[in-house]
C-alpha positions in Angstrom: 0.0 0.0 0.0 1.5 3.3 -1.0 1.4 6.3 1.3 -0.7 9.0 -0.4 0.4 12.0 1.7 3.9 12.0 0.2 5.9 10.5 -2.6 9.2 11.0 -0.9 10.4 7.9 1.0 12.0 9.9 3.8 8.8 11.8 4.4 6.8 8.6 4.4 9.1 7.2 7.0 8.9 10.3 9.1 5.1 10.3 9.0 5.0 6.6 10.0 7.5 7.1 12.8 5.7 10.1 14.2 2.3 8.3 13.9 3.5 5.3 15.8 5.0 7.5 18.5 1.7 9.4 18.7 -0.2 6.1 18.9 1.8 4.9 21.9 1.7 8.3 23.7 -2.0 8.9 23.1 -2.8 5.4 24.3 -0.8 5.9 27.5 -1.9 9.5 28.3 -5.4 9.8 26.9 -6.5 6.2 26.5 -7.1 6.9 22.8 -6.1 4.7 19.9 -5.4 5.9 16.4 -5.1 4.1 13.1 -1.5 4.6 11.9 -2.1 3.2 8.4 -5.2 5.3 7.9 -3.3 8.4 9.1 -0.7 7.8 6.4 -3.4 7.7 3.7 -5.9 10.4 4.8 -4.9 14.0 5.2 -8.1 15.0 7.1 -7.6 12.2 9.6 -4.0 13.1 10.0 -5.0 16.8 10.8 -7.5 15.6 13.3 -4.9 13.5 15.1 -2.6 16.5 15.1 -5.4 18.6 16.6 -6.0 15.9 19.3 -2.3 15.8 20.1 -2.0 19.6 20.3 -5.0 20.0 22.6 -4.2 17.1 24.9 -2.2 19.1 27.4 0.8 16.7 27.4 4.1 18.2 26.4 5.4 15.2 24.6 2.1 14.8 22.6 2.3 18.5 21.7 5.9 18.1 20.5 5.0 15.1 18.4 1.9 16.7 17.0 3.8 19.9 16.1 6.4 17.8 14.2 3.8 15.8 12.4 2.0 19.0 11.4 5.2 20.5 10.1 5.8 17.3 8.0 2.3 17.3 6.6 2.2 21.0 5.8 5.7 21.3 4.3 5.9 17.9 2.7 9.5 17.4 3.8 11.0 16.0 6.9 11.9 18.9 9.2 14.8 17.2 10.9 17.4 15.2 9.1 19.2 12.6 11.2 22.6 11.6 10.0 23.1 7.9 9.5 25.5 6.4 12.0 27.6 3.4 11.2 28.4 1.2 14.2 31.7 -0.5 14.1 32.3 -3.1 16.9 35.8 -3.4 18.4 37.8 -6.4 17.3 37.7 -7.9 20.8 33.9 -7.8 20.8 33.7 -9.8 17.6 35.9 -12.7 18.6 34.4 -15.1 21.2 36.5 -15.9 24.2 36.5 -19.7 24.7 37.6 -19.5 28.3 34.4 -17.7 29.3 32.1 -20.4 27.9 30.7 -22.8 30.5 31.5 -26.5 30.3 28.7 -28.9 29.9 29.0 -29.9 33.6 28.6 -26.2 34.6 25.5 -25.8 32.4 23.6 -28.6 34.1 22.5 -27.2 37.4 19.4 -29.3 37.8 19.5 -33.1 37.5 17.2 -34.5 34.8 15.5 -37.0 37.0 12.7 -36.9 39.6 14.1 -36.7 43.2 10.8 -37.5 44.9 9.9 -34.0 46.2 9.2 -30.5 45.0 11.9 -27.9 45.6 
């Protein structure tokens, strides 16, 4: 299903991310549930969700609603996050065999019935 609010993939992702964050926050704060997929496809519904977030009185909902409103009105993502590439240190990539437990150490509970509950 194609997002109809934008043709740009970055904007689509931004709308989806903000909608899911709004979903979680609205559910926690106001006990309200929104339809994230429908928000992506319907401009009027998206504006109503923004209105709901802005009038909720919660600072985090207000921030998320403002960001979603900016994305919807401008058609571009207002904040660009630089991609970060994680490089693990060499010592983290090679397993240490001495730290691995032996089969005798793994077996803490005998595998037979001892006649009583512990």
